[in-house]
C-alpha positions in Angstrom: -29.2 10.7 1.0 -27.6 9.5 4.2 -27.5 11.6 7.5 -24.4 13.8 8.2 -23.8 11.6 11.4 -23.6 8.6 9.0 -21.4 10.6 6.6 -19.0 11.2 9.4 -18.9 7.5 10.4 -18.4 6.4 6.9 -15.1 8.5 6.6 -14.0 7.0 9.8 -14.6 3.4 8.8 -12.9 4.0 5.4 -9.7 5.4 7.1 -10.0 2.7 9.7 -10.1 -0.1 7.0 -7.2 1.5 5.0 -4.9 1.8 8.2 -5.8 -1.9 9.6 -5.1 -3.4 6.3 -1.8 -1.6 5.9 -0.9 -2.8 9.3 -1.9 -6.3 8.7 0.0 -6.8 5.3 3.5 -7.3 6.9 2.0 -9.8 9.5 0.3 -11.6 6.7 3.5 -11.7 4.5 5.4 -13.4 7.5 2.5 -15.9 8.1 2.4 -16.8 4.2 6.2 -17.4 4.3 5.8 -19.6 7.6 3.2 -21.7 6.1 4.8 -22.1 2.7 1.9 -20.3 1.0 4.1 -18.7 -1.7 3.1 -18.3 -5.3 5.4 -17.7 -8.4 5.1 -14.5 -10.3 5.0 -16.1 -13.4 5.0 -12.8 -15.6 8.4 -11.7 -14.4 11.7 -13.0 -16.2 13.0 -14.5 -12.9 9.7 -15.7 -11.5 10.1 -14.5 -7.9 8.2 -16.3 -5.1 5.6 -13.8 -3.5 3.5 -14.4 -0.4 0.0 -15.3 -1.6 -2.3 -15.0 1.5 -2.7 -11.2 1.3 -6.3 -11.8 1.0 -6.3 -12.2 4.8 -5.4 -8.6 5.3 -8.3 -7.5 3.1 -10.7 -9.8 4.9 -9.7 -8.6 8.3 -9.1 -5.1 7.1 -12.6 -4.9 6.1 -14.6 -6.9 8.7 -12.7 -5.5 11.8 -14.1 -1.9 11.3 -17.5 -3.3 10.5 -17.7 -5.3 13.7 -16.1 -2.4 15.8 -18.9 -0.1 14.5 -21.6 -2.7 15.2 -20.4 -3.0 18.7 -19.8 0.5 19.6 -23.1 1.7 18.0 -25.1 -1.4 18.7 -26.2 -1.8 15.1 -26.2 -5.6 14.9 -28.5 -5.6 11.9 -29.4 -8.9 10.1 -27.7 -7.5 7.0 -24.3 -7.2 8.8 -24.7 -10.5 10.4 -25.7 -12.2 7.1 -22.7 -10.5 5.5 -20.3 -11.7 8.2 -21.3 -15.3 7.7 -21.2 -15.1 3.8 -17.7 -13.5 4.0 -16.4 -16.1 6.3 -17.8 -19.0 4.1 -16.3 -17.5 0.9 -12.9 -16.7 2.5 -12.6 -19.8 4.1 -13.1 -21.7 0.7 -10.5 -19.6 -0.7 -8.1 -20.2 2.0 -8.4 -24.0 1.5 -7.8 -23.4 -2.2 -4.7 -21.5 -1.4 -3.3 -24.2 0.7 -4.8 -27.2 -1.2 -6.2 -27.1 -4.6 -9.9 -27.9 -4.8 -11.7 -29.7 -7.6 -12.4 -26.9 -10.3 -16.0 -28.2 -10.6 -16.5 -28.5 -6.8 -15.1 -25.1 -6.1 -18.0 -23.1 -7.5 -20.4 -25.2 -5.9 -18.7 -24.4 -2.5 -18.7 -20.8 -3.1 -22.3 -20.6 -3.9 -22.9 -21.6 -0.3 -21.7 -18.1 0.6 -25.3 -17.1 -0.7 -27.2 -19.2 1.9 -27.0 -16.7 4.9 -28.4 -14.1 2.6 -31.3 -16.3 1.8 -31.8 -17.8 5.4 -31.6 -14.1 7.0 -34.0 -12.8 4.3 -31.9 -9.7 3.7 -32.9 -9.6 0.0 -35.9 -8.3 -2.1 -37.1 -10.5 -4.6 -38.4 -7.7 -6.8 -35.3 -6.3 -8.6 -35.5 -3.2 -10.9 -34.6 -3.7 -14.6 -34.0 -1.3 -17.3 -37.0 -0.4 -19.2 -39.3 -2.8 -17.3 -39.0 -1.6 -13.7 -39.6 -3.5 -10.7 -40.2 -7.2 -11.3 -41.5 -10.2 -9.0 -39.1 -13.1 -8.8 -40.3 -14.6 -5.5 -39.5 -18.3 -6.5 -36.4 -17.7 -8.7 -34.6 -15.0 -6.9 -33.1 -17.2 -4.3 -31.7 -19.4 -6.9 -30.2 -16.4 -8.7 -28.5 -15.4 -5.3 -26.8 -18.8 -5.1 -25.7 -18.7 -8.6 -24.7 -15.0 -8.5 -22.1 -15.6 -5.6 -20.4 -18.5 -7.7 -20.4 -16.2 -10.8 -19.2 -12.9 -9.3 -16.6 -14.7 -7.0 -15.1 -16.6 -9.8 -15.1 -13.8 -12.2 -13.1 -11.6 -9.8 -10.8 -14.4 -9.1 -10.2 -14.9 -12.9 -8.8 -11.3 -13.1 -6.1 -11.8 -10.3 -3.4 -12.6 -12.8 -1.3 -9.6 -13.0 0.2 -7.2 -10.3 -2.7 -5.1 -9.2 -5.1 -6.3 -11.7 -7.8 -7.6 -9.4 -7.6 -5.0 -6.7 -7.6 -2.0 -9.2 -10.6 -3.5 -11.2 -12.5 -4.2 -8.0 -11.9 -0.6 -6.7 -13.2 1.0 -10.0 -16.2 -1.4 -10.0 -17.0 -0.5 -6.5 -17.2 3.4 -7.1 -20.6 3.3 -9.1 -22.0 1.1 -6.2 -20.9 3.4 -3.6 -22.5 6.5 -5.4 -25.8 4.5 -6.2 -26.0 3.2 -2.5 -25.3 6.8 -1.1 -28.1 8.5 -3.4 -30.6 5.6 -2.7 -29.9 5.9 1.0 -28.9 2.2 1.3 -26.6 2.7 4.2 -25.7 -0.8 5.0 -24.6 -1.5 1.4 -22.9 1.9 1.3 -20.9 1.3 4.6 -19.9 -2.3 3.4 -18.7 -0.9 -0.1 -16.8 2.0 1.6 -15.1 -0.3 4.0 -14.0 -2.7 1.3 -12.8 0.3 -0.9 -10.5 1.4 2.0 -9.0 -2.0 2.5 -8.4 -2.6 -1.2 -6.8 0.9 -1.7 -4.3 -0.1 1.0 -3.7 -3.6 -0.5 -3.1 -2.1 -4.0 -0.1 -0.1 -2.6 1.6 -3.5 -1.8 0.1 -5.5 -4.6 0.7 -3.0 -7.5 3.8 -3.7 -9.9 6.2 -5.1 -8.8 3.9 -6.8 -6.3 5.1 -7.7 -2.7 2.1 -9.8 -1.9 -0.6 -11.5 -3.8 -4.4 -11.5 -2.6 -4.8 -15.3 -3.3 -8.1 -17.0 -3.6 -8.9 -16.1 0.0 -8.8 -12.4 -1.1 -10.5 -12.5 -4.5 -13.3 -14.8 -3.3 -13.9 -12.6 -0.4 -14.1 -9.5 -2.5 -16.3 -11.3 -5.0 -18.8 -12.5 -2.2 -18.6 -9.0 -0.7 -19.7 -7.2 -3.9 -22.5 -9.8 -4.3 -23.8 -8.9 -1.0 -23.6 -5.3 -1.7 -25.7 -5.7 -4.9 -28.3 -7.7 -3.3 -28.8 -6.0 0.0 -28.4 -2.6 -1.8 -30.9 -3.6 -4.5 -28.4 -2.7 -7.2 -28.1 -6.0 -9.0 -28.2 -4.6 -12.5 -25.5 -1.8 -11.9 -23.2 -4.3 -10.2 -23.4 -6.8 -13.0 -22.8 -4.0 -15.6 -19.8 -2.6 -13.4 -18.3 -6.1 -13.2 -18.8 -6.9 -16.9 -15.2 -7.1 -17.8 -14.6 -9.6 -15.1 -17.6 -11.5 -16.0 -17.0 -11.8 -19.7 -13.3 -12.7 -18.8 -14.5 -15.6 -16.8 -16.9 -17.0 -19.5 -14.4 -16.4 -22.2 -11.9 -18.7 -20.3 -14.5 -21.4 -19.5 -15.8 -21.6 -23.2 -12.2 -21.5 -24.5 -10.8 -24.2 -22.4 -13.9 -26.5 -22.6 -15.4 -26.2 -19.2 -14.3 -25.7 -15.5 -10.5 -26.7 -15.3 -7.7 -25.8 -13.0 -5.5 -23.3 -14.8 -2.4 -25.0 -13.1 -2.8 -28.1 -15.4 -3.5 -26.2 -18.8 -0.7 -27.2 -21.1 -0.9 -23.9 -23.1 -0.9 -20.3 -21.6 -2.8 -17.4 -22.9 0.4 -15.1 -22.9 4.3 -15.6 -23.3 6.7 -13.7 -21.5 9.8 -12.3 -23.3 12.4 -9.6 -22.2 9.7 -8.4 -19.7 7.0 -7.9 -22.4 3.8 -9.9 -22.4 2.9 -11.4 -25.9 -0.4 -12.9 -26.7 -0.1 -16.5 -27.6 -0.8 -17.3 -31.2 -1.8 -21.0 -30.4 -5.5 -21.3 -31.2 -5.9 -23.7 -28.4 -4.7 -21.3 -25.7 -7.3 -19.9 -23.1 -8.8 -16.9 -24.4 -8.6 -14.2 -21.7 -8.8 -10.5 -21.1 -5.0 -10.3 -20.9 -4.6 -12.2 -24.1 -7.1 -10.3 -26.0 -5.4 -6.9 -24.8 -1.8 -8.0 -25.8 -3.0 -9.3 -29.2 -3.1 -5.5 -30.0 0.6 -5.5 -29.5 3.2 -6.7 -26.8 2.9 -4.9 -23.6 4.6 -4.7 -20.1 2.6 -5.8 -17.3 1.6 -2.4 -15.7 0.4 -1.3 -19.3 -1.8 -4.3 -19.6 -3.2 -3.4 -16.0 -4.0 0.0 -17.2 -5.9 -1.2 -20.1 -7.9 -3.4 -17.9 -8.7 -0.5 -15.5 -9.6 1.6 -18.5 -12.3 -1.2 -19.5 -13.4 -1.2 -15.8 -13.9 2.4 -16.0 -16.0 2.2 -19.0 -18.2 -0.3 -17.2 -18.4 1.7 -14.2 -19.7 4.7 -16.1 -22.3 2.5 -18.1 -23.4 1.2 -14.5 -24.2 4.6 -13.4 -26.0 5.7 -16.7 -28.1 2.5 -16.5 -28.9 3.0 -12.9 -29.8 6.8 -13.1 -31.2 7.1 -16.6 -32.9 3.7 -17.3 -33.8 2.3 -13.7 -34.1 5.7 -11.4 
C-alpha cells in the first residue's frame, strides 16, 4: 500500500491532469484547424471534418502534472525520466504520421524505439511473474520483449481508435486494473503514471465521445500505448496489462492476418463496415478486413454508440480477468 501523503498527491495529480487536458482541448482544436490536420468522421452520413490532433492534449495533460510534481517535490527518478523520453518518441512518431503518412512497415519499427529509454535507463526487471510458474529469468530475452511490446501495444491501441470514444473508453477501462494492482503492490511510479493518464483520458473522452468534436489521432493513441507499456514494465505487471488489453491486441492481429500483413488502412479497397442511415453494418465481403467492429456488427446492425458500448464491455471483461489473474494466479 502507498503512504497517506502519496494518496493525497495522487488525487491532486489526477485532478490536475483532468483540468489541464480540458483547458488544452480548445487550443488543440484551433491548432489542428490552422495546420489543416483534419480527419473525416467516416461513420457519419455527412462525413464531417474533425480536428485530429487531440492527442496533443492527452500528451501535455499527462506529462505536465508529472513534470510539476517531479520539480516541486524533487523526485526526478530514472523511471520518470525514462518514461518522459519514451513518451516523446512515441508521440513524435504519431504526430509525424498525422501530418504525413508513414510506411506501414516502417511505423511499428519506429514505435519500438520508444522502448529504448526503458532499456538504457535500466528501469525494468528481467524476472517477470507468470501464472502457475512464478518468477522467471529472462535476462537476455526481456530487452527484446520490451522493444516488441511497445510496437505491439501502441499499434493495438491505435487500431481501436476507429469510432467516437472507442480508444479513450477502452484505454480507461484497461487502466483501472493496472491502477488497482500498482496501488496494492506499492509500485508508486506505475500508480502515479496510470492515474495521471486516467485523468487526462477521462477529460478527453468528454469531447471525443459521440458525436466527437475532436480525434486523438496517432499522436494520442501511440502515446497512450507507450504509456501503458511503460506502466506494465516499471510496475512489473506485464501479464495483467496484456490480459487487460487483450481485446485491442486481438483486434490488431485479426486486422493484420485478414489483410495479409502490415498495410495502410487508407488504401484498402474494402472496408470492414458499411454506413447506412446512421447504422453500422458488417461487410459481407469475405475479403474485407476482420476487425472488432465488424465482428460486433455481424450480430446485427448497430448505431455507433452501441458498438462502442459493446467494445467497452469486452474491455471490462478483460479488466476483470486481469485482476483475477494477478491476485489469484500470480499473487
